[in-house]
C-alpha positions in Angstrom: 79.7 83.9 78.4 83.3 84.5 77.2 85.8 86.5 79.3 85.6 89.3 76.7 81.8 89.5 77.0 82.0 89.5 80.8 84.7 92.3 80.7 82.4 94.3 78.3 79.5 94.1 80.8 81.8 95.2 83.6 83.2 98.1 81.6 79.8 99.3 80.5 78.6 99.3 84.2 81.7 101.0 85.3 81.5 103.8 82.8 77.8 104.3 83.3 78.3 104.5 87.1 81.1 107.0 86.7 79.0 109.1 84.4 75.9 109.0 86.7 77.9 109.9 89.8 80.0 112.6 88.1 77.2 114.1 86.1 79.0 113.7 82.8 78.3 112.0 79.5 79.3 108.4 79.2 81.7 109.2 76.4 83.5 111.7 78.6 83.7 109.1 81.4 85.0 106.6 78.9 87.6 109.1 77.7 88.8 109.7 81.3 89.2 106.0 82.0 90.9 105.3 78.7 93.1 108.4 79.1 94.6 106.9 82.3 95.2 103.6 80.5 96.8 105.2 77.4 99.1 107.2 79.7 100.1 104.3 81.9 100.7 102.1 78.8 103.1 104.7 77.4 100.9 105.6 74.4 100.7 109.2 75.7 102.3 111.5 78.2 98.8 112.6 79.3 95.3 113.0 78.0 93.2 116.2 78.0 89.5 116.1 77.1 88.5 118.6 74.3 85.3 117.5 72.6 84.3 118.9 69.2 81.9 117.6 66.6 80.7 119.4 63.4 81.0 119.7 59.7 83.7 121.3 57.6 84.1 122.2 54.0 81.9 120.2 51.5 80.0 118.7 54.5 83.1 116.8 55.8 82.4 115.2 59.2 84.8 116.4 61.9 85.1 114.9 65.4 87.6 114.7 68.2 87.4 113.9 71.9 90.8 114.9 73.2 94.6 115.2 72.7 97.8 114.1 74.3 99.0 117.4 75.7 101.2 120.2 74.2 103.3 118.6 71.5 106.2 120.8 72.5 106.4 118.8 75.7 105.9 115.4 74.1 108.9 115.1 71.8 107.2 116.9 69.1 104.4 114.4 68.8 100.8 115.6 68.3 98.4 112.9 69.6 94.7 113.3 68.7 92.1 111.0 70.3 88.6 109.9 69.1 86.4 107.8 71.4 83.8 105.4 70.0 81.7 104.2 72.9 78.3 102.6 72.9 76.6 100.9 75.9 75.4 98.0 73.8 74.5 94.7 75.4 76.4 92.7 72.7 80.0 93.2 71.8 80.0 95.3 68.6 82.4 94.5 65.8 84.6 97.3 64.4 85.5 96.6 60.7 87.9 98.3 58.3 85.2 100.8 57.0 84.4 101.8 60.6 88.0 102.5 61.3 88.4 104.5 58.1 85.4 106.6 59.0 86.7 107.5 62.5 90.2 108.3 61.3 88.8 110.5 58.5 86.9 112.6 61.1 90.2 113.1 63.1 92.1 114.0 59.9 89.3 116.3 58.9 89.5 118.2 62.3 93.3 118.4 62.1 93.2 119.9 58.6 90.5 122.4 59.5 92.2 123.4 62.8 95.0 125.0 60.8 92.5 127.1 58.9 92.1 130.6 60.4 88.7 131.0 58.9 87.5 127.8 60.6 88.9 128.9 64.0 87.2 132.3 63.7 83.9 130.6 63.5 84.4 128.9 66.9 83.6 130.3 70.3 86.9 131.3 71.9 86.2 129.5 75.2 85.1 126.2 73.5 87.4 123.2 73.7 87.3 122.9 69.9 88.7 126.4 69.5 91.4 126.0 72.2 92.6 122.7 70.7 92.6 124.2 67.2 94.5 127.2 68.4 97.1 124.9 70.1 97.6 123.0 66.9 98.0 126.1 64.8 100.4 127.8 67.1 102.6 124.7 67.7 102.5 123.4 64.1 106.1 124.3 63.4 107.2 122.3 66.5 105.3 119.2 65.5 107.4 116.4 64.1 104.9 113.5 64.1 101.1 113.1 64.2 99.6 110.1 66.1 95.9 109.5 65.5 94.3 107.2 68.1 90.8 105.6 68.1 89.6 104.1 71.4 86.5 101.9 71.2 84.5 99.4 73.3 83.9 97.4 70.1 86.1 94.5 68.9 88.1 95.4 65.8 88.4 93.2 62.8 91.3 95.0 61.2 95.0 95.5 62.1 95.7 99.1 62.9 98.5 99.7 65.4 101.2 102.1 64.6 100.4 101.9 60.9 101.9 104.6 58.7 99.2 106.7 57.0 101.1 109.1 54.8 101.9 112.7 55.7 100.3 116.0 56.4 102.5 118.9 55.4 105.4 116.5 55.3 104.8 115.4 58.9 104.4 111.6 59.2 101.0 110.3 60.4 100.3 107.0 62.2 97.1 105.2 63.1 96.6 103.3 66.3 93.5 101.5 67.7 92.7 100.5 71.2 89.7 98.1 70.9 87.8 96.1 73.6 90.1 93.1 73.4 93.2 95.2 73.8 91.8 97.2 76.7 90.7 93.9 78.4 94.2 92.4 78.0 95.8 95.5 79.5 93.4 95.9 82.4 93.5 92.2 83.3 97.2 91.6 82.9 99.0 94.8 82.1 99.9 93.4 78.7 99.2 96.1 76.1 101.7 95.2 73.4 100.2 92.2 71.7 100.7 93.9 68.3 104.3 95.1 69.1 106.1 92.7 66.7 109.5 94.1 65.6 110.3 92.4 62.3 113.8 93.6 61.6 114.1 91.8 58.3 110.8 93.0 56.8 110.3 96.5 58.2 113.7 97.8 59.5 116.4 97.1 56.9 117.4 93.6 57.6 118.0 90.8 60.2 120.6 91.5 62.9 123.6 89.2 63.4 123.6 87.8 67.0 125.7 85.6 69.2 124.0 83.2 71.6 125.1 84.1 75.2 123.3 81.3 77.1 123.8 77.5 77.3 121.1 74.9 77.4 120.6 74.9 81.1 120.5 78.7 81.5 117.6 80.4 83.2 117.0 82.7 80.2 117.7 82.5 76.5 120.2 85.4 75.9 121.9 87.0 72.9 124.5 89.6 72.2 123.8 91.7 69.0 125.0 94.9 67.3 122.3 97.0 65.8 122.8 99.9 63.4 121.8 103.4 64.8 119.6 104.0 61.8 117.6 100.8 62.5 117.2 101.7 66.2 116.0 105.2 65.3 113.5 103.9 62.8 112.1 101.4 65.3 111.7 104.2 67.9 110.1 106.5 65.3 107.3 103.9 64.8 106.8 102.8 68.4 108.0 105.7 70.5 108.0 105.2 74.3 106.0 102.0 73.9 109.4 100.5 73.1 110.6 101.4 76.6 109.9 99.3 79.6 107.6 101.3 81.9 110.3 102.0 84.5 112.8 103.3 81.9 110.0 105.4 80.5 109.5 107.0 83.9 113.3 107.5 84.2 113.4 109.4 80.9 110.4 111.5 81.9 112.0 112.4 85.2 115.2 113.6 83.5 113.9 114.8 80.2 116.8 116.3 78.3 118.6 114.5 75.5 122.1 113.6 76.7 124.5 116.2 75.1 127.5 113.8 75.2 125.6 111.2 73.2 124.4 113.8 70.7 127.8 115.2 70.1 129.3 111.7 69.5 126.5 110.9 67.1 127.0 114.0 65.1 130.8 114.5 65.3 132.3 111.0 65.7 129.6 108.4 64.8 132.3 105.8 64.0 133.3 106.0 67.7 129.8 105.5 69.2 130.2 101.8 69.8 133.5 102.4 71.7 132.1 105.2 73.8 128.6 104.0 74.6 127.5 101.2 76.9 124.7 100.0 74.6 121.2 98.9 75.4 119.7 96.0 77.4 116.4 94.6 76.1 113.9 91.9 76.7 111.4 90.1 74.5 108.6 87.6 74.9 109.8 85.5 72.0 112.4 85.8 69.2 112.8 84.3 65.8 116.4 83.3 65.1 117.6 81.9 61.7 120.8 80.2 60.9 122.7 81.6 57.9 126.1 80.7 56.4 127.5 83.6 58.3 126.0 82.7 61.6 122.7 83.2 63.4 120.6 86.4 62.8 117.7 87.9 64.7 114.7 88.1 62.3 112.0 89.3 64.7 111.1 89.9 68.4 107.7 89.9 70.1 107.1 92.7 72.6 110.7 94.0 72.5 111.3 96.2 75.5 114.3 98.3 76.3 115.0 98.1 80.0 118.3 100.0 79.9 119.4 102.5 77.3 116.3 104.6 76.9 118.5 107.8 76.8 120.7 106.3 74.1 117.6 105.2 72.1 115.8 108.6 72.4 119.0 110.5 71.6 119.6 108.4 68.4 116.0 109.1 67.4 116.3 112.8 68.1 119.5 113.0 66.0 117.6 111.9 62.9 116.3 115.4 62.5 118.3 118.2 61.0 118.9 121.2 63.4 120.0 124.7 62.5 123.8 125.0 62.7 124.2 121.3 63.6 125.2 118.5 61.2 122.7 115.7 60.7 124.0 112.5 62.4 125.3 109.8 60.1 123.4 107.0 61.8 124.4 104.3 59.2 127.9 104.6 60.7 126.6 104.2 64.3 126.6 100.7 65.8 125.0 100.0 69.2 125.6 96.9 71.3 122.4 95.2 72.4 122.1 92.5 75.1 118.8 90.7 74.6 117.1 88.4 77.1 114.1 86.3 76.2 111.7 86.4 79.1 108.5 84.3 79.0 105.4 86.4 79.8 104.5 84.3 82.9 107.8 85.3 84.6 108.0 88.9 83.2 106.6 90.7 86.2 109.2 89.1 88.5 112.2 89.0 86.2 112.1 92.2 84.1 112.1 94.7 87.0 115.3 93.0 88.4 117.0 93.1 85.0 116.1 96.8 84.8 117.3 97.5 88.3 120.7 95.9 87.8 121.2 97.1 84.3 120.4 100.7 85.2 122.6 100.8 88.4 125.5 102.3 86.5 123.2 105.3 85.6 122.1 105.8 89.2 118.5 104.7 88.6 117.5 103.8 92.1 114.8 101.4 93.4 112.2 104.1 93.3 112.4 104.2 89.5 111.3 100.5 89.7 108.1 101.5 91.4 106.2 98.2 91.6 109.0 96.4 93.5 110.0 99.2 95.7 109.6 98.4 99.5 107.3 101.4 99.8 104.9 99.7 97.2 105.2 96.4 99.0 104.3 97.9 102.3 101.3 99.7 100.9 100.0 96.5 99.4 100.5 94.7 102.7 98.6 97.4 104.5 95.7 97.3 102.0 95.3 93.6 102.3 95.3 93.6 106.1 93.9 96.9 107.5 90.2 96.9 108.0 88.4 100.2 107.3 85.7 101.1 110.0 82.1 100.6 109.1 81.6 104.3 109.1 78.1 105.8 108.5 77.3 104.2 105.2 78.2 100.5 105.6 77.1 97.6 107.7 80.5 95.8 107.8 84.2 96.5 107.9 85.9 96.6 104.5 89.3 97.1 103.0 90.9 99.4 100.4 92.5 97.4 97.6 95.8 99.0 96.4 96.9 97.7 93.0 100.7 97.7 93.2 101.0 96.2 89.7 98.6 96.5 86.8 96.0 93.8 86.7 96.1 92.7 90.4 92.5 93.6 91.2 90.8 91.9 88.2 93.1 88.9 88.6 92.4 88.5 92.3 88.7 88.8 91.6 88.6 86.7 88.4 90.3 83.6 89.8 87.5 83.1 92.3 84.3 81.2 92.0 81.0 83.1 91.8 80.3 82.8 95.5 83.9 83.8 96.4 83.6 86.8 94.1 80.6 88.0 96.1 82.6 87.7 99.3 85.5 89.5 97.6 83.3 92.4 96.4 82.0 92.8 100.0 85.5 92.8 101.4 87.0 95.0 98.6 84.2 97.2 97.2 84.9 98.5 93.7 84.9 102.1 94.8 87.7 101.3 97.3 90.1 100.1 94.6 93.0 102.5 93.7 96.2 102.4 91.7 99.7 103.9 91.9 98.6 106.8 89.7 95.6 107.4 91.9 97.8 107.4 95.0 100.1 110.0 93.4 97.0 112.2 92.7 95.8 112.0 96.2 99.2 112.8 97.8 100.4 115.5 95.4 97.2 117.4 95.7 97.7 117.7 99.4 101.4 118.4 98.9 100.5 121.6 97.0 101.3 120.4 93.5 98.0 120.7 91.6 99.7 122.0 88.5 101.9 118.8 88.5 98.8 116.6 89.0 97.2 118.4 86.1 100.1 117.4 83.8 98.8 113.9 83.6 98.8 110.6 85.6 102.3 109.4 84.4 104.2 112.7 84.9 102.6 113.2 88.2 103.5 109.7 89.3 107.1 110.2 88.3 107.3 113.4 90.4 105.6 111.6 93.3 107.9 108.6 93.3 111.0 110.8 93.2 109.8 112.5 96.4 108.9 109.2 98.0 112.4 107.9 97.2 114.0 110.8 99.0 111.8 110.5 102.0 112.2 106.7 102.2 116.0 107.0 102.0 115.9 109.4 105.0 113.6 107.1 107.0 110.8 104.8 106.2 109.3 105.1 109.7 106.7 107.7 108.8 105.1 105.4 106.2 103.3 103.5 108.9 99.7 102.4 109.4 98.6 105.9 110.5 100.1 107.3 107.3 98.2 104.7 105.3 94.9 105.5 107.0 95.4 109.2 106.5 96.1 108.6 102.8 92.9 106.7 102.5 91.1 109.7 104.1 92.6 111.9 101.3 91.3 109.4 98.8 87.8 109.6 100.3 87.9 113.4 100.0 89.3 113.3 96.5 86.6 110.9 95.2 83.8 112.7 97.0 84.8 115.9 95.3 84.9 114.1 91.9 81.2 113.3 92.5 80.0 116.6 93.9 81.9 119.2 91.8 79.9 118.5 88.6 76.7 118.9 90.6 77.5 122.5 91.6 75.5 125.4 89.9 78.7 127.2 88.9 80.1 124.1 87.1 79.9 124.6 83.3 81.4 121.2 82.3 85.0 120.3 81.7 88.2 120.6 83.9 86.7 118.6 86.7 90.1 116.8 87.4 91.9 120.2 87.5 89.3 121.7 89.8 89.4 118.8 92.2 93.1 118.8 92.7 93.3 122.6 92.9 90.6 122.8 95.5 92.3 120.2 97.7 95.7 121.9 97.4 94.1 125.3 98.2 92.4 124.2 101.4 95.4 122.3 102.6 97.6 125.3 101.9 95.3 127.8 103.7 94.8 125.6 106.7 98.5 125.0 107.0 99.1 128.8 106.8 96.9 129.0 110.0 99.1 126.4 111.7 96.4 123.7 111.5 95.7 120.4 109.7 92.5 118.7 108.6 91.5 115.9 111.0 92.1 113.1 108.6 91.9 110.5 111.4 88.3 111.5 111.9 87.5 111.1 108.2 89.1 107.7 108.3 87.0 106.6 111.2 83.8 107.9 109.6 84.8 106.8 106.1 83.0 109.8 104.7 83.6 113.6 104.4 81.8 115.6 107.1 79.4 118.3 105.8 81.5 121.4 107.0 84.6 119.9 105.5 82.9 119.2 102.2 81.5 122.8 102.1 84.9 124.2 102.6 86.4 122.2 99.8 83.5 123.1 97.5 84.1 126.8 98.3 87.8 126.3 97.2 86.5 124.4 94.1 84.4 127.3 93.0 87.5 129.5 93.3 89.6 127.0 91.4 87.0 126.9 88.6 87.2 130.7 88.3 91.1 130.7 88.2 91.3 127.9 85.7 88.6 129.3 83.3 89.9 132.9 83.4 93.5 132.6 82.4 95.7 135.7 81.9 95.6 137.7 78.7 97.2 135.8 75.8 96.6 132.3 77.3 93.8 130.6 75.4 94.1 126.9 76.4 92.7 126.4 79.9 93.9 122.8 80.2 97.5 123.9 79.5 97.0 126.9 81.8 96.1 124.5 84.7 99.5 122.8 84.2 101.5 125.9 85.0 103.1 127.0 88.3 101.7 130.4 87.6 98.1 129.1 87.8 98.8 127.6 91.2 100.5 130.8 92.3 97.4 132.8 91.4 95.1 130.3 93.2 97.3 130.6 96.4 96.8 134.4 96.4 93.0 134.2 96.5 91.4 135.0 99.8 88.6 132.7 100.9 86.2 132.9 103.9 85.7 129.3 104.9 82.7 128.2 107.0 83.1 128.9 110.7 82.3 125.3 111.7 85.3 124.0 109.7 87.4 124.7 112.8 85.7 121.7 114.6 87.5 119.4 112.1 91.0 120.8 112.4 93.9 119.8 114.5 97.2 121.3 115.5 100.4 119.5 114.3 101.1 118.5 117.9 97.7 116.9 118.2 98.2 115.0 115.0 101.6 113.9 116.2 100.1 112.5 119.4 97.9 110.2 117.4 101.0 108.8 115.6 102.8 108.3 119.0 99.8 106.5 120.5 99.4 104.2 117.5 103.1 103.3 117.6 102.9 102.5 121.3 99.8 100.4 120.8 101.5 98.6 117.9 104.6 97.9 119.9 102.4 96.4 122.7 100.5 94.3 120.3 103.7 93.1 118.6 105.2 92.1 121.9 102.1 90.1 122.8 102.0 88.4 119.4 105.7 87.6 119.5 105.3 86.0 123.0 102.4 83.9 121.8 104.4 82.7 118.8 107.4 81.8 120.9 105.2 79.8 123.2 103.5 78.0 120.3 106.7 77.0 118.6 107.9 75.2 121.8 111.3 74.8 123.6 112.6 72.1 121.3 112.2 74.3 118.3 114.1 77.2 119.9 116.8 74.8 121.0 117.3 73.7 117.4 117.4 77.3 116.2 120.0 78.1 118.9 122.2 75.2 117.9 122.0 76.0 114.2 122.7 79.7 114.8 125.7 78.9 117.0 127.0 76.4 114.5 126.9 78.9 111.6 128.1 81.8 113.9 125.0 83.9 113.1 124.0 84.9 116.7 125.5 87.3 119.1 126.1 86.5 122.8 123.1 88.5 123.8 120.9 86.7 121.2 122.3 83.3 122.5 121.0 84.2 126.0 117.5 85.1 124.7 117.2 81.9 122.6 118.4 79.8 125.6 115.6 81.4 127.6 113.1 80.5 124.9 114.4 76.9 124.9 114.1 76.5 128.7 110.3 77.1 128.8 108.1 76.4 130.8 110.7 76.8 133.5 111.2 80.4 132.5 108.9 82.6 130.3 110.8 85.2 128.2 109.5 88.8 128.3 107.7 90.4 125.5 110.8 92.4 124.5 112.9 89.2 124.5 110.3 87.5 122.3 110.3 90.3 119.8 114.1 90.0 119.5 113.8 86.2 119.3 111.4 86.5 116.3 113.8 89.0 114.6 116.7 86.5 115.1 114.5 83.7 113.7 113.7 85.7 110.6 117.4 86.3 110.0 118.3 82.6 110.5 115.6 81.5 108.1 116.9 84.0 105.5 120.4 82.4 105.9 119.1 78.8 105.4 117.7 77.6 108.7 114.6 75.4 108.2 112.0 75.0 110.9 111.1 71.5 109.9 114.7 70.3 110.2 114.7 71.7 113.8 111.4 70.0 114.6 112.7 66.6 113.3 115.6 66.9 115.6 113.5 67.3 118.8 
């Protein structure tokens, strides 16, 4: 069985399992999973489910499954999504005629959505009407239309970012995410196998470059100057997929087009090169050709802008004429580009560092480089080490796998033998795997931000990491093991509600994700108003949600359903309503009578703080014992060598010299636990500065 066939079987089982548990159709479960992937990959800002299927004029087939949010909040891009999912045993093939048929259904729906007569035939509360109404009311704000087909078949036709003419003078592009592309992204995070930038063929000509690296350099590097018109055209086609993920998050966090850049583009385009710092980019591979005038850059595979996203987006925005503003003369604009060729096998390690240092002048801090932030590293370490209790539904202790970087979970599992995989699955059950965007949903729901969670995985994650950056800068102490365990308790609650909400008699289908986050935020808010907290430590120990707690959340969920599905007069789109602060404000005002036995599962803040204090004392005691055992194991000769090396390089204080001398005089004198903790801290510092344990052992 090929890797693609194996992935297909796993995907089918995953989707069917999600559909069975959540009480939804498999296509809806497929849409939810693919929506998260499309958002994280930068294809969309978010994905909202809005299914419609029917016939239009002259029997035209119309079909759509969702859209990429309000185009007014997505740089004027209207993204429409159609899912093609079939739980077939064999991997289906998707040929050119199949693609044409699916895209025709999307185009048909789009054209009919603008027809008032068509909209009047639809039920006002139906997803089809709400999406049609959104398209009609925002049509004047739409600058580009992106049609996306997602399928679990394997395509046999190229269709990624392909131009497909215009509708009402608005450019249309086709994009396909097929099984092979989904598999590549899920397993390795690589989504852009088709992102080949051919400057010569597609974007006005090859770019003159100067080589900026010698033969023994770590990376192949070039300096180039690209015309603003070329850069704008490239961004027009590929959008935020051109931006490395961290820069994309940076732009989403700050949003507005830089006024200074815009003014220079429109008023002094000839001075842009002098005023602007340019862009920094990476590529998997480049094609360089020698000409009589010097080398030129012909094409680049997987070009990614790691610094200069604001410059790029501003140049793209300036291509459009605005009232009372001159159109930028982009052929007169030149942008400096520093290009590093980074092989895919080293990309995860190298590109975030390039992005960090390149962006330092723009105050992009470590939190914007989320995968390598110490917070992320700590969570990963906790998830690989901390055992979850057996609880009530398991016969052995397990772990919750945190995927810090895309593809870690399938990679860890895939490189094992069949027997090792079974052991891995027992240690890290599939339901106990979660990602950065999952983490952001859990935490921001409890933080009283359900309207932000409803805005989509990527936007919510950007908001979450900004808050984490602030908290981490103040002190990282609170992000300890107790915090991790309580976060897992929140995950248990969130996922339990995802399963039980669709089973409730009041649930009419749709808006499950909104209802879940609103119900959690509501209960957390109301309990906090009473000066109490949910006993998350108890939920961690039981690894399940107690009945009274679940009943309380479902009571809040029923209220959330009512608030979301009954928006104020004049608001027609419930998905967009759930993204508004006003929706959350209305939910907060609702009075709920929670079950009386909920009080048995609540704590005061003081009681919750006591748990943290006890855990830290216990950890300090354990750390002291472990440090003392390590000091004894390493032996007196080792510590004598460390002491001499540290003194020789002037890296130890007088107090530390005394402690290391005590460690080197064993067994005559046994150092205390506190002394051993300090000795291990000194050793870690010495090793960072070049001390090698083996060298010390040789010198015994």
